Every structure is written in structure tokens, then in C-alpha cells.
All heavy atoms as TSV, in Angstrom:
chain	resi	resn	atom	element	x	y	z
A	1	CYS	N	N	72.401	-27.809	47.018
A	1	CYS	CA	C	72.258	-29.267	47.145
A	1	CYS	C	C	70.934	-29.718	46.644
A	1	CYS	O	O	69.888	-29.077	46.937
A	1	CYS	CB	C	72.323	-29.537	48.592
A	1	CYS	SG	S	72.440	-31.302	49.050
A	2	THR	N	N	70.936	-30.671	45.773
A	2	THR	CA	C	69.690	-31.001	45.058
A	2	THR	C	C	68.549	-31.538	45.928
A	2	THR	O	O	67.400	-31.514	45.523
A	2	THR	CB	C	70.018	-31.995	43.911
A	2	THR	OG1	O	70.590	-33.148	44.524
A	2	THR	CG2	C	70.922	-31.373	42.889
A	3	LYS	N	N	68.926	-32.119	47.071
A	3	LYS	CA	C	67.866	-32.715	47.898
A	3	LYS	C	C	67.177	-31.681	48.837
A	3	LYS	O	O	66.358	-32.041	49.553
A	3	LYS	CB	C	68.424	-33.909	48.626
A	3	LYS	CG	C	68.801	-35.121	47.726
A	3	LYS	CD	C	69.075	-36.258	48.573
A	3	LYS	CE	C	69.398	-37.443	47.585
A	3	LYS	NZ	N	69.518	-38.713	48.261
A	4	ASP	N	N	67.866	-30.577	48.976
A	4	ASP	CA	C	67.351	-29.561	49.915
A	4	ASP	C	C	66.833	-28.285	49.179
A	4	ASP	O	O	67.570	-27.534	48.659
A	4	ASP	CB	C	68.459	-29.080	50.881
A	4	ASP	CG	C	68.142	-28.108	51.903
A	4	ASP	OD1	O	66.909	-27.706	51.950
A	4	ASP	OD2	O	68.756	-27.826	52.799
A	5	PRO	N	N	65.534	-28.233	49.072
A	5	PRO	CA	C	64.859	-27.178	48.321
A	5	PRO	C	C	65.172	-25.786	48.965
A	5	PRO	O	O	64.969	-24.755	48.218
A	5	PRO	CB	C	63.436	-27.470	48.312
A	5	PRO	CG	C	63.180	-28.365	49.439
A	5	PRO	CD	C	64.464	-29.112	49.664
A	6	THR	N	N	65.615	-25.647	50.088
A	6	THR	CA	C	65.825	-24.403	50.732
A	6	THR	C	C	67.373	-24.059	50.652
A	6	THR	O	O	67.751	-22.933	51.017
A	6	THR	CB	C	65.518	-24.401	52.199
A	6	THR	OG1	O	66.348	-25.349	52.924
A	6	THR	CG2	C	64.052	-24.755	52.435
A	7	TRP	N	N	68.140	-24.890	50.144
A	7	TRP	CA	C	69.684	-24.764	50.081
A	7	TRP	C	C	70.059	-23.371	49.403
A	7	TRP	O	O	70.824	-22.532	50.023
A	7	TRP	CB	C	70.301	-25.835	49.336
A	7	TRP	CG	C	71.838	-25.716	49.278
A	7	TRP	CD1	C	72.594	-24.976	48.369
A	7	TRP	CD2	C	72.736	-26.388	50.148
A	7	TRP	NE1	N	73.952	-25.201	48.594
A	7	TRP	CE2	C	74.082	-25.937	49.670
A	7	TRP	CE3	C	72.732	-27.139	51.254
A	7	TRP	CZ2	C	75.250	-26.425	50.212
A	7	TRP	CZ3	C	73.745	-27.645	51.801
A	7	TRP	CH2	C	75.121	-27.279	51.379
A	8	SER	N	N	69.579	-23.137	48.274
A	8	SER	CA	C	70.054	-21.931	47.541
A	8	SER	C	C	69.671	-20.632	48.271
A	8	SER	O	O	70.244	-19.642	48.113
A	8	SER	CB	C	69.451	-21.833	46.143
A	8	SER	OG	O	67.992	-21.921	46.133
A	9	LYS	N	N	68.514	-20.538	49.045
A	9	LYS	CA	C	68.195	-19.442	49.742
A	9	LYS	C	C	68.921	-19.393	50.998
A	9	LYS	O	O	69.298	-18.206	51.478
A	9	LYS	CB	C	66.678	-19.428	50.071
A	9	LYS	CG	C	65.823	-19.273	48.904
A	9	LYS	CD	C	64.328	-19.179	49.220
A	9	LYS	CE	C	63.645	-19.070	47.911
A	9	LYS	NZ	N	62.385	-18.552	47.818
A	10	ARG	N	N	69.187	-20.423	51.730
A	10	ARG	CA	C	70.004	-20.394	52.923
A	10	ARG	C	C	71.549	-20.137	52.685
A	10	ARG	O	O	72.147	-19.553	53.485
A	10	ARG	CB	C	69.800	-21.717	53.760
A	10	ARG	CG	C	68.383	-21.835	54.341
A	10	ARG	CD	C	68.274	-23.139	55.177
A	10	ARG	NE	N	68.590	-24.339	54.544
A	10	ARG	CZ	C	69.692	-25.102	54.718
A	10	ARG	NH1	N	70.537	-24.757	55.663
A	10	ARG	NH2	N	69.864	-26.229	54.042
A	11	LEU	N	N	72.065	-20.756	51.676
A	11	LEU	CA	C	73.425	-20.786	51.360
A	11	LEU	C	C	73.721	-20.288	49.910
A	11	LEU	O	O	74.154	-21.171	49.106
A	11	LEU	CB	C	74.034	-22.248	51.593
A	11	LEU	CG	C	73.839	-22.661	53.051
A	11	LEU	CD1	C	74.103	-24.140	53.174
A	11	LEU	CD2	C	74.769	-21.981	53.944
A	12	PRO	N	N	73.356	-19.024	49.600
A	12	PRO	CA	C	73.525	-18.649	48.202
A	12	PRO	C	C	75.024	-18.759	47.693
A	12	PRO	O	O	75.960	-18.357	48.439
A	12	PRO	CB	C	73.006	-17.250	48.092
A	12	PRO	CG	C	73.148	-16.824	49.502
A	12	PRO	CD	C	72.984	-18.037	50.358
A	13	GLY	N	N	75.197	-19.287	46.531
A	13	GLY	CA	C	76.484	-19.388	45.991
A	13	GLY	C	C	77.403	-20.475	46.544
A	13	GLY	O	O	78.636	-20.561	46.198
A	14	VAL	N	N	76.823	-21.331	47.406
A	14	VAL	CA	C	77.559	-22.354	48.090
A	14	VAL	C	C	77.201	-23.769	47.418
A	14	VAL	O	O	75.989	-24.017	47.179
A	14	VAL	CB	C	77.337	-22.365	49.538
A	14	VAL	CG1	C	78.030	-23.554	50.215
A	14	VAL	CG2	C	77.734	-21.139	50.172
A	15	SER	N	N	78.132	-24.578	47.167
A	15	SER	CA	C	77.885	-25.938	46.711
A	15	SER	C	C	78.560	-26.909	47.563
A	15	SER	O	O	79.336	-26.579	48.501
A	15	SER	CB	C	78.297	-25.981	45.247
A	15	SER	OG	O	77.903	-27.202	44.737
A	16	ASN	N	N	78.405	-28.113	47.402
A	16	ASN	CA	C	79.021	-29.178	48.188
A	16	ASN	C	C	79.296	-30.342	47.276
A	16	ASN	O	O	78.899	-30.534	46.125
A	16	ASN	CB	C	78.305	-29.593	49.404
A	16	ASN	CG	C	76.957	-30.353	49.050
A	16	ASN	OD1	O	76.725	-30.525	47.893
A	16	ASN	ND2	N	76.204	-30.623	50.053
A	17	ALA	N	N	80.292	-31.140	47.805
A	17	ALA	CA	C	80.740	-32.417	47.119
A	17	ALA	C	C	80.953	-33.483	48.195
A	17	ALA	O	O	81.359	-33.175	49.266
A	17	ALA	CB	C	82.024	-32.237	46.233
A	18	ILE	N	N	80.763	-34.624	47.809
A	18	ILE	CA	C	81.119	-35.852	48.598
A	18	ILE	C	C	82.053	-36.684	47.883
A	18	ILE	O	O	81.827	-37.177	46.743
A	18	ILE	CB	C	79.802	-36.686	49.007
A	18	ILE	CG1	C	78.771	-35.869	49.716
A	18	ILE	CG2	C	80.180	-37.951	49.733
A	18	ILE	CD1	C	77.471	-36.473	49.954
A	19	LEU	N	N	83.250	-36.973	48.544
A	19	LEU	CA	C	84.190	-37.807	47.948
A	19	LEU	C	C	84.191	-39.157	48.574
A	19	LEU	O	O	84.183	-39.284	49.768
A	19	LEU	CB	C	85.637	-37.298	48.161
A	19	LEU	CG	C	85.890	-35.876	47.581
A	19	LEU	CD1	C	87.313	-35.412	47.979
A	19	LEU	CD2	C	85.761	-35.888	45.972
A	20	ILE	N	N	84.023	-40.212	47.810
A	20	ILE	CA	C	83.922	-41.539	48.302
A	20	ILE	C	C	85.056	-42.350	47.586
A	20	ILE	O	O	85.309	-42.306	46.493
A	20	ILE	CB	C	82.566	-42.216	47.885
A	20	ILE	CG1	C	81.395	-41.446	48.498
A	20	ILE	CG2	C	82.591	-43.666	48.355
A	20	ILE	CD1	C	79.994	-41.915	48.112
A	21	SER	N	N	85.760	-43.115	48.532
A	21	SER	CA	C	86.946	-43.833	48.043
A	21	SER	C	C	86.929	-45.168	48.812
A	21	SER	O	O	86.530	-45.299	49.929
A	21	SER	CB	C	88.230	-43.035	48.367
A	21	SER	OG	O	89.361	-43.792	48.043
A	22	ASP	N	N	87.562	-46.151	48.198
A	22	ASP	CA	C	87.746	-47.344	48.857
A	22	ASP	C	C	89.164	-47.285	49.560
A	22	ASP	O	O	89.947	-46.408	49.355
A	22	ASP	CB	C	87.705	-48.613	47.897
A	22	ASP	CG	C	88.683	-48.480	46.720
A	22	ASP	OD1	O	89.221	-47.465	46.680
A	22	ASP	OD2	O	88.801	-49.446	46.024
A	23	GLY	N	N	89.424	-48.243	50.496
A	23	GLY	CA	C	90.633	-48.351	51.166
A	23	GLY	C	C	90.918	-49.742	51.708
A	23	GLY	O	O	89.915	-50.471	51.728
A	24	LEU	N	N	92.168	-49.968	51.877
A	24	LEU	CA	C	92.448	-51.263	52.445
A	24	LEU	C	C	92.462	-51.262	53.888
A	24	LEU	O	O	92.778	-50.453	54.616
A	24	LEU	CB	C	93.871	-51.705	51.916
A	24	LEU	CG	C	94.020	-51.828	50.408
A	24	LEU	CD1	C	95.456	-51.974	50.010
A	24	LEU	CD2	C	93.089	-52.805	49.855
A	25	PHE	N	N	91.985	-52.477	54.466
A	25	PHE	CA	C	92.045	-52.629	55.909
A	25	PHE	C	C	93.388	-52.462	56.467
A	25	PHE	O	O	93.639	-51.848	57.661
A	25	PHE	CB	C	91.410	-53.919	56.385
A	25	PHE	CG	C	91.566	-54.201	57.806
A	25	PHE	CD1	C	90.660	-53.681	58.668
A	25	PHE	CD2	C	92.462	-55.053	58.437
A	25	PHE	CE1	C	90.742	-53.862	60.030
A	25	PHE	CE2	C	92.718	-55.233	59.783
A	25	PHE	CZ	C	91.694	-54.646	60.562
A	26	GLU	N	N	94.500	-52.878	55.777
A	26	GLU	CA	C	95.782	-52.769	56.215
A	26	GLU	C	C	96.231	-51.288	56.449
A	26	GLU	O	O	97.063	-51.080	57.372
A	26	GLU	CB	C	96.751	-53.394	55.172
A	26	GLU	CG	C	96.671	-54.860	55.105
A	26	GLU	CD	C	95.489	-55.343	54.218
A	26	GLU	OE1	O	95.001	-54.606	53.447
A	26	GLU	OE2	O	95.057	-56.497	54.442
A	27	TRP	N	N	95.607	-50.381	55.822
A	27	TRP	CA	C	95.924	-48.951	56.051
A	27	TRP	C	C	95.501	-48.587	57.486
A	27	TRP	O	O	96.159	-47.639	58.065
A	27	TRP	CB	C	95.186	-48.018	55.098
A	27	TRP	CG	C	95.514	-48.280	53.596
A	27	TRP	CD1	C	96.468	-49.066	53.028
A	27	TRP	CD2	C	94.729	-47.566	52.584
A	27	TRP	NE1	N	96.342	-48.920	51.745
A	27	TRP	CE2	C	95.407	-48.025	51.331
A	27	TRP	CE3	C	93.682	-46.719	52.475
A	27	TRP	CZ2	C	94.964	-47.697	50.107
A	27	TRP	CZ3	C	93.319	-46.357	51.175
A	27	TRP	CH2	C	93.920	-46.768	50.145
A	28	PHE	N	N	94.532	-49.085	58.067
A	28	PHE	CA	C	93.909	-48.794	59.300
A	28	PHE	C	C	94.072	-49.796	60.342
A	28	PHE	O	O	93.757	-49.609	61.550
A	28	PHE	CB	C	92.461	-48.444	59.202
A	28	PHE	CG	C	92.094	-47.467	58.141
A	28	PHE	CD1	C	91.861	-47.743	56.876
A	28	PHE	CD2	C	92.116	-46.053	58.443
A	28	PHE	CE1	C	91.575	-46.758	55.974
A	28	PHE	CE2	C	91.909	-45.089	57.634
A	28	PHE	CZ	C	91.623	-45.410	56.243
A	29	GLU	N	N	94.731	-50.922	60.019
A	29	GLU	CA	C	94.887	-51.999	60.978
A	29	GLU	C	C	95.571	-51.595	62.359
A	29	GLU	O	O	95.223	-52.093	63.398
A	29	GLU	CB	C	95.580	-53.210	60.270
A	29	GLU	CG	C	95.655	-54.473	61.051
A	29	GLU	CD	C	96.288	-55.571	60.272
A	29	GLU	OE1	O	96.950	-55.325	59.284
A	29	GLU	OE2	O	96.100	-56.725	60.685
A	30	LYS	N	N	96.510	-50.804	62.170
A	30	LYS	CA	C	97.223	-50.261	63.324
A	30	LYS	C	C	96.414	-49.773	64.348
A	30	LYS	O	O	96.637	-49.812	65.618
A	30	LYS	CB	C	98.198	-49.196	62.759
A	30	LYS	CG	C	99.068	-48.481	63.876
A	30	LYS	CD	C	99.965	-47.475	63.135
A	30	LYS	CE	C	100.864	-46.792	64.144
A	30	LYS	NZ	N	101.752	-45.823	63.416
A	31	TRP	N	N	95.189	-49.145	64.101
A	31	TRP	CA	C	94.308	-48.525	64.964
A	31	TRP	C	C	92.989	-49.461	65.279
A	31	TRP	O	O	92.067	-48.891	66.003
A	31	TRP	CB	C	93.934	-47.165	64.432
A	31	TRP	CG	C	95.070	-46.196	64.233
A	31	TRP	CD1	C	95.775	-45.650	65.239
A	31	TRP	CD2	C	95.583	-45.941	63.018
A	31	TRP	NE1	N	96.839	-44.941	64.674
A	31	TRP	CE2	C	96.780	-45.119	63.257
A	31	TRP	CE3	C	95.403	-46.203	61.663
A	31	TRP	CZ2	C	97.551	-44.589	62.330
A	31	TRP	CZ3	C	96.136	-45.705	60.721
A	31	TRP	CH2	C	97.307	-44.935	61.007
A	32	HIS	N	N	93.081	-50.605	64.685
A	32	HIS	CA	C	91.994	-51.580	64.985
A	32	HIS	C	C	91.761	-51.718	66.542
A	32	HIS	O	O	92.704	-51.956	67.278
A	32	HIS	CB	C	92.286	-52.916	64.334
A	32	HIS	CG	C	91.117	-53.938	64.547
A	32	HIS	ND1	N	89.953	-53.728	63.969
A	32	HIS	CD2	C	91.027	-55.006	65.286
A	32	HIS	CE1	C	89.143	-54.800	64.352
A	32	HIS	NE2	N	89.814	-55.604	65.207
A	33	GLY	N	N	90.601	-51.662	67.024
A	33	GLY	CA	C	90.248	-51.797	68.416
A	33	GLY	C	C	90.480	-50.581	69.224
A	33	GLY	O	O	90.241	-50.641	70.482
A	34	THR	N	N	90.859	-49.506	68.651
A	34	THR	CA	C	91.003	-48.193	69.307
A	34	THR	C	C	89.647	-47.415	69.349
A	34	THR	O	O	88.850	-47.654	68.419
A	34	THR	CB	C	92.190	-47.381	68.887
A	34	THR	OG1	O	91.883	-47.005	67.463
A	34	THR	CG2	C	93.477	-48.136	69.000
A	35	HIS	N	N	89.502	-46.458	70.096
A	35	HIS	CA	C	88.371	-45.580	70.110
A	35	HIS	C	C	88.581	-44.246	69.429
A	35	HIS	O	O	89.731	-43.687	69.360
A	35	HIS	CB	C	87.908	-45.261	71.580
A	35	HIS	CG	C	87.529	-46.543	72.400
A	35	HIS	ND1	N	86.376	-47.218	72.180
A	35	HIS	CD2	C	88.228	-47.299	73.222
A	35	HIS	CE1	C	86.388	-48.218	72.962
A	35	HIS	NE2	N	87.509	-48.358	73.614
A	36	VAL	N	N	87.542	-43.687	68.795
A	36	VAL	CA	C	87.557	-42.449	68.240
A	36	VAL	C	C	88.064	-41.456	69.172
A	36	VAL	O	O	87.756	-41.510	70.402
A	36	VAL	CB	C	86.135	-42.105	67.753
A	36	VAL	CG1	C	86.037	-40.643	67.128
A	36	VAL	CG2	C	85.644	-43.086	66.738
A	37	ARG	N	N	88.836	-40.502	68.595
A	37	ARG	CA	C	89.518	-39.394	69.396
A	37	ARG	C	C	90.641	-39.922	70.358
A	37	ARG	O	O	91.003	-39.158	71.204
A	37	ARG	CB	C	88.505	-38.503	70.186
A	37	ARG	CG	C	87.593	-37.808	69.225
A	37	ARG	CD	C	86.656	-36.895	69.993
A	37	ARG	NE	N	85.498	-36.354	69.350
A	37	ARG	CZ	C	84.439	-37.137	69.013
A	37	ARG	NH1	N	84.381	-38.317	69.284
A	37	ARG	NH2	N	83.439	-36.567	68.246
A	38	GLU	N	N	90.884	-41.135	70.340
A	38	GLU	CA	C	92.006	-41.706	71.233
A	38	GLU	C	C	93.040	-42.461	70.342
A	38	GLU	O	O	93.753	-43.309	70.917
A	38	GLU	CB	C	91.302	-42.669	72.254
A	38	GLU	CG	C	90.388	-42.110	73.160
A	38	GLU	CD	C	89.681	-43.066	74.203
A	38	GLU	OE1	O	90.173	-44.231	74.251
A	38	GLU	OE2	O	88.904	-42.515	74.926
A	39	ARG	N	N	93.101	-42.122	69.164
A	39	ARG	CA	C	93.994	-42.904	68.238
A	39	ARG	C	C	95.360	-42.218	68.137
A	39	ARG	O	O	96.216	-42.830	67.453
A	39	ARG	CB	C	93.337	-43.131	66.852
A	39	ARG	CG	C	92.085	-43.949	67.042
A	39	ARG	CD	C	91.418	-44.301	65.703
A	39	ARG	NE	N	90.333	-45.208	66.001
A	39	ARG	CZ	C	89.240	-45.049	65.395
A	39	ARG	NH1	N	88.951	-44.122	64.475
A	39	ARG	NH2	N	88.157	-45.928	65.741
A	40	GLY	N	N	95.535	-40.957	68.512
A	40	GLY	CA	C	96.798	-40.364	68.502
A	40	GLY	C	C	97.137	-39.519	67.271
A	40	GLY	O	O	96.435	-39.507	66.283
A	41	ALA	N	N	98.253	-38.840	67.322
A	41	ALA	CA	C	98.695	-37.913	66.367
A	41	ALA	C	C	99.042	-38.576	64.968
A	41	ALA	O	O	98.733	-38.021	63.985
A	41	ALA	CB	C	99.955	-37.137	66.824
A	42	ASP	N	N	99.547	-39.828	65.035
A	42	ASP	CA	C	99.864	-40.529	63.782
A	42	ASP	C	C	98.622	-40.909	62.928
A	42	ASP	O	O	98.572	-40.813	61.747
A	42	ASP	CB	C	100.693	-41.795	64.064
A	42	ASP	CG	C	100.028	-42.747	64.927
A	42	ASP	OD1	O	99.217	-42.356	65.771
A	42	ASP	OD2	O	100.363	-43.944	64.875
A	43	TYR	N	N	97.528	-41.135	63.667
A	43	TYR	CA	C	96.207	-41.366	62.989
A	43	TYR	C	C	95.765	-40.102	62.387
A	43	TYR	O	O	95.271	-40.102	61.181
A	43	TYR	CB	C	95.212	-41.917	63.931
A	43	TYR	CG	C	93.876	-42.217	63.360
A	43	TYR	CD1	C	93.676	-43.272	62.534
A	43	TYR	CD2	C	92.753	-41.360	63.580
A	43	TYR	CE1	C	92.451	-43.492	61.932
A	43	TYR	CE2	C	91.567	-41.642	63.002
A	43	TYR	CZ	C	91.351	-42.726	62.240
A	43	TYR	OH	O	90.168	-42.940	61.586
A	44	GLU	N	N	95.889	-39.011	63.037
A	44	GLU	CA	C	95.399	-37.683	62.539
A	44	GLU	C	C	96.225	-37.346	61.326
A	44	GLU	O	O	95.749	-36.854	60.325
A	44	GLU	CB	C	95.455	-36.575	63.610
A	44	GLU	CG	C	94.492	-36.844	64.656
A	44	GLU	CD	C	92.971	-36.924	64.320
A	44	GLU	OE1	O	92.652	-36.185	63.356
A	44	GLU	OE2	O	92.310	-37.783	64.786
A	45	GLU	N	N	97.495	-37.585	61.417
A	45	GLU	CA	C	98.354	-37.248	60.313
A	45	GLU	C	C	98.075	-38.204	59.047
A	45	GLU	O	O	98.046	-37.758	57.919
A	45	GLU	CB	C	99.942	-37.556	60.692
A	45	GLU	CG	C	100.970	-37.398	59.593
A	45	GLU	CD	C	101.010	-36.013	59.038
A	45	GLU	OE1	O	100.638	-35.012	59.735
A	45	GLU	OE2	O	101.351	-35.817	57.880
A	46	PHE	N	N	97.736	-39.482	59.335
A	46	PHE	CA	C	97.359	-40.350	58.151
A	46	PHE	C	C	96.073	-39.772	57.580
A	46	PHE	O	O	96.066	-39.742	56.291
A	46	PHE	CB	C	97.172	-41.769	58.709
A	46	PHE	CG	C	96.593	-42.737	57.614
A	46	PHE	CD1	C	97.522	-43.122	56.643
A	46	PHE	CD2	C	95.315	-42.984	57.568
A	46	PHE	CE1	C	96.961	-43.985	55.634
A	46	PHE	CE2	C	94.747	-43.845	56.552
A	46	PHE	CZ	C	95.583	-44.332	55.602
A	47	LYS	N	N	95.110	-39.435	58.313
A	47	LYS	CA	C	93.846	-38.892	57.733
A	47	LYS	C	C	94.129	-37.565	57.014
A	47	LYS	O	O	93.527	-37.481	55.912
A	47	LYS	CB	C	92.872	-38.566	58.872
A	47	LYS	CG	C	92.226	-39.864	59.492
A	47	LYS	CD	C	91.023	-39.529	60.432
A	47	LYS	CE	C	91.096	-38.259	61.128
A	47	LYS	NZ	N	89.915	-37.989	61.984
A	48	ASP	N	N	94.966	-36.768	57.485
A	48	ASP	CA	C	95.301	-35.517	56.744
A	48	ASP	C	C	95.894	-35.807	55.435
A	48	ASP	O	O	95.510	-35.209	54.345
A	48	ASP	CB	C	96.192	-34.684	57.572
A	48	ASP	CG	C	95.516	-34.059	58.759
A	48	ASP	OD1	O	94.249	-34.052	58.809
A	48	ASP	OD2	O	96.176	-33.599	59.647
A	49	GLN	N	N	96.913	-36.780	55.328
A	49	GLN	CA	C	97.492	-37.241	54.163
A	49	GLN	C	C	96.532	-37.827	53.095
A	49	GLN	O	O	96.502	-37.495	51.864
A	49	GLN	CB	C	98.650	-38.133	54.387
A	49	GLN	CG	C	99.874	-37.516	55.022
A	49	GLN	CD	C	100.886	-38.564	55.395
A	49	GLN	OE1	O	100.718	-39.764	55.227
A	49	GLN	NE2	N	102.010	-38.129	55.981
A	50	LEU	N	N	95.626	-38.655	53.596
A	50	LEU	CA	C	94.606	-39.233	52.822
A	50	LEU	C	C	93.622	-38.200	52.225
A	50	LEU	O	O	93.353	-38.263	51.038
A	50	LEU	CB	C	93.754	-40.380	53.523
A	50	LEU	CG	C	92.714	-41.116	52.820
A	50	LEU	CD1	C	93.361	-41.740	51.638
A	50	LEU	CD2	C	92.030	-42.120	53.712
A	51	ALA	N	N	93.262	-37.251	53.159
A	51	ALA	CA	C	92.352	-36.119	52.615
A	51	ALA	C	C	93.037	-35.343	51.573
A	51	ALA	O	O	92.403	-34.885	50.564
A	51	ALA	CB	C	91.999	-35.333	53.757
A	52	LYS	N	N	94.303	-35.058	51.757
A	52	LYS	CA	C	95.050	-34.279	50.728
A	52	LYS	C	C	95.106	-34.921	49.416
A	52	LYS	O	O	94.873	-34.443	48.395
A	52	LYS	CB	C	96.395	-33.872	51.197
A	52	LYS	CG	C	97.271	-33.048	50.208
A	52	LYS	CD	C	98.667	-32.807	50.699
A	52	LYS	CE	C	99.473	-32.020	49.719
A	52	LYS	NZ	N	99.400	-32.385	48.367
A	53	HIS	N	N	95.403	-36.269	49.460
A	53	HIS	CA	C	95.417	-37.066	48.267
A	53	HIS	C	C	94.111	-37.040	47.537
A	53	HIS	O	O	93.994	-36.836	46.320
A	53	HIS	CB	C	95.832	-38.541	48.622
A	53	HIS	CG	C	95.881	-39.493	47.556
A	53	HIS	ND1	N	96.814	-39.275	46.490
A	53	HIS	CD2	C	95.073	-40.528	47.174
A	53	HIS	CE1	C	96.551	-40.267	45.575
A	53	HIS	NE2	N	95.462	-41.017	45.969
A	54	LEU	N	N	92.968	-37.237	48.287
A	54	LEU	CA	C	91.688	-37.226	47.630
A	54	LEU	C	C	91.357	-35.903	47.097
A	54	LEU	O	O	90.722	-35.845	45.961
A	54	LEU	CB	C	90.643	-37.726	48.675
A	54	LEU	CG	C	90.747	-39.158	49.098
A	54	LEU	CD1	C	89.715	-39.422	50.288
A	54	LEU	CD2	C	90.513	-40.111	47.973
A	55	LEU	N	N	91.677	-34.828	47.750
A	55	LEU	CA	C	91.435	-33.517	47.251
A	55	LEU	C	C	92.255	-33.267	45.945
A	55	LEU	O	O	91.827	-32.581	44.955
A	55	LEU	CB	C	91.708	-32.360	48.268
A	55	LEU	CG	C	90.754	-32.433	49.381
A	55	LEU	CD1	C	91.197	-31.472	50.547
A	55	LEU	CD2	C	89.384	-31.883	48.810
A	56	ASP	N	N	93.486	-33.753	45.942
A	56	ASP	CA	C	94.417	-33.545	44.773
A	56	ASP	C	C	93.729	-34.263	43.565
A	56	ASP	O	O	93.685	-33.766	42.427
A	56	ASP	CB	C	95.709	-34.221	44.961
A	56	ASP	CG	C	96.594	-33.279	45.876
A	56	ASP	OD1	O	96.263	-32.108	46.112
A	56	ASP	OD2	O	97.685	-33.873	46.326
A	57	ILE	N	N	93.119	-35.434	43.804
A	57	ILE	CA	C	92.376	-36.046	42.630
A	57	ILE	C	C	91.208	-35.240	42.280
A	57	ILE	O	O	90.835	-35.094	41.065
A	57	ILE	CB	C	91.908	-37.535	43.089
A	57	ILE	CG1	C	93.210	-38.414	43.363
A	57	ILE	CG2	C	90.953	-38.164	42.120
A	57	ILE	CD1	C	92.983	-39.691	44.082
A	58	LEU	N	N	90.444	-34.701	43.244
A	58	LEU	CA	C	89.237	-33.955	42.894
A	58	LEU	C	C	89.669	-32.654	42.163
A	58	LEU	O	O	89.122	-32.394	41.100
A	58	LEU	CB	C	88.479	-33.419	44.177
A	58	LEU	CG	C	87.418	-32.409	43.918
A	58	LEU	CD1	C	86.285	-33.073	43.340
A	58	LEU	CD2	C	87.032	-31.748	45.306
A	59	TYR	N	N	90.730	-31.963	42.504
A	59	TYR	CA	C	91.207	-30.782	41.764
A	59	TYR	C	C	91.730	-31.058	40.404
A	59	TYR	O	O	91.635	-30.260	39.513
A	59	TYR	CB	C	92.313	-30.079	42.612
A	59	TYR	CG	C	91.822	-29.618	43.972
A	59	TYR	CD1	C	92.772	-29.499	44.999
A	59	TYR	CD2	C	90.530	-29.187	44.167
A	59	TYR	CE1	C	92.386	-29.063	46.300
A	59	TYR	CE2	C	90.159	-28.916	45.529
A	59	TYR	CZ	C	91.027	-28.815	46.478
A	59	TYR	OH	O	90.704	-28.374	47.720
A	60	GLU	N	N	92.220	-32.233	40.238
A	60	GLU	CA	C	92.680	-32.723	38.982
A	60	GLU	C	C	91.437	-32.941	38.014
A	60	GLU	O	O	91.536	-32.568	36.789
A	60	GLU	CB	C	93.491	-34.118	39.037
A	60	GLU	CG	C	94.092	-34.514	37.694
A	60	GLU	CD	C	94.984	-35.638	37.890
A	60	GLU	OE1	O	95.870	-35.663	38.768
A	60	GLU	OE2	O	94.741	-36.692	37.232
A	61	THR	N	N	90.388	-33.404	38.597
A	61	THR	CA	C	89.285	-33.880	37.817
A	61	THR	C	C	88.369	-32.566	37.633
A	61	THR	O	O	87.668	-32.376	36.575
A	61	THR	CB	C	88.402	-34.833	38.569
A	61	THR	OG1	O	89.280	-35.968	38.833
A	61	THR	CG2	C	87.229	-35.355	37.689
A	62	VAL	N	N	88.241	-31.782	38.676
A	62	VAL	CA	C	87.341	-30.502	38.605
A	62	VAL	C	C	88.144	-29.389	39.167
A	62	VAL	O	O	87.909	-28.896	40.295
A	62	VAL	CB	C	86.025	-30.761	39.523
A	62	VAL	CG1	C	84.969	-29.696	39.283
A	62	VAL	CG2	C	85.442	-32.159	39.302
A	63	PRO	N	N	89.114	-28.766	38.346
A	63	PRO	CA	C	89.951	-27.806	38.846
A	63	PRO	C	C	89.260	-26.509	39.267
A	63	PRO	O	O	89.880	-25.783	40.204
A	63	PRO	CB	C	90.897	-27.555	37.598
A	63	PRO	CG	C	90.107	-28.102	36.461
A	63	PRO	CD	C	89.252	-29.147	36.861
A	64	GLN	N	N	88.115	-26.246	38.801
A	64	GLN	CA	C	87.519	-24.997	39.222
A	64	GLN	C	C	86.984	-25.003	40.642
A	64	GLN	O	O	86.659	-23.886	41.194
A	64	GLN	CB	C	86.282	-24.646	38.304
A	64	GLN	CG	C	85.096	-25.692	38.317
A	64	GLN	CD	C	85.289	-26.872	37.377
A	64	GLN	OE1	O	86.377	-27.164	37.021
A	64	GLN	NE2	N	84.071	-27.322	36.896
A	65	VAL	N	N	87.005	-26.097	41.333
A	65	VAL	CA	C	86.568	-26.059	42.783
A	65	VAL	C	C	87.874	-25.734	43.758
A	65	VAL	O	O	87.615	-25.499	44.875
A	65	VAL	CB	C	85.943	-27.462	43.262
A	65	VAL	CG1	C	84.709	-27.685	42.368
A	65	VAL	CG2	C	86.926	-28.543	43.167
A	66	LYS	N	N	89.069	-25.700	43.245
A	66	LYS	CA	C	90.203	-25.597	44.139
A	66	LYS	C	C	90.100	-24.098	44.658
A	66	LYS	O	O	89.841	-23.135	43.965
A	66	LYS	CB	C	91.521	-25.727	43.269
A	66	LYS	CG	C	92.658	-25.691	44.195
A	66	LYS	CD	C	93.953	-26.177	43.497
A	66	LYS	CE	C	95.029	-26.358	44.496
A	66	LYS	NZ	N	96.160	-26.829	43.886
A	67	GLY	N	N	90.253	-24.054	45.992
A	67	GLY	CA	C	90.260	-22.729	46.650
A	67	GLY	C	C	88.903	-22.342	47.011
A	67	GLY	O	O	88.785	-21.250	47.554
A	68	LYS	N	N	87.849	-23.029	46.801
A	68	LYS	CA	C	86.551	-22.802	47.166
A	68	LYS	C	C	86.172	-23.286	48.508
A	68	LYS	O	O	86.629	-24.243	48.928
A	68	LYS	CB	C	85.577	-23.232	46.112
A	68	LYS	CG	C	85.898	-22.659	44.812
A	68	LYS	CD	C	84.832	-21.843	44.254
A	68	LYS	CE	C	85.339	-21.278	42.912
A	68	LYS	NZ	N	84.660	-20.257	42.364
């Protein structure tokens, strides 16, 4: 990690990435007004599907990171 001068010594051979994406309020409107960890299985499933989609885009763009 470029901002942490101790990264390479503490975590040799490890790298990281941050994926940032926009989203529509309508995607999450169903859970508006609910509390974290109280949104239910359908919310967790939605997050898992979104994460898979974003990772697919990452792997298409930077295929060498798949499986790391």
C-alpha cells in the first residue's frame, strides 16, 4: 500500500484494491430506515450479488488479480 511505508515488511507479497461504484437509491430503497445488521437475508443476498458483479468487472479489467 503506497501510503503505509511499513506495508511491504508487514505484509510481503500482499496488495490491495478499492473498488468504488455509483448506485441508484432505488436499489436500496427497500431497506431505507432500517438498521445495519437488521436488514435480513435478502439484503445480504443483494450485497453478495453486487460484490460479485463488481469483482467480475475488476477481473475483466485486471485479470491477474483473480484468485488472489
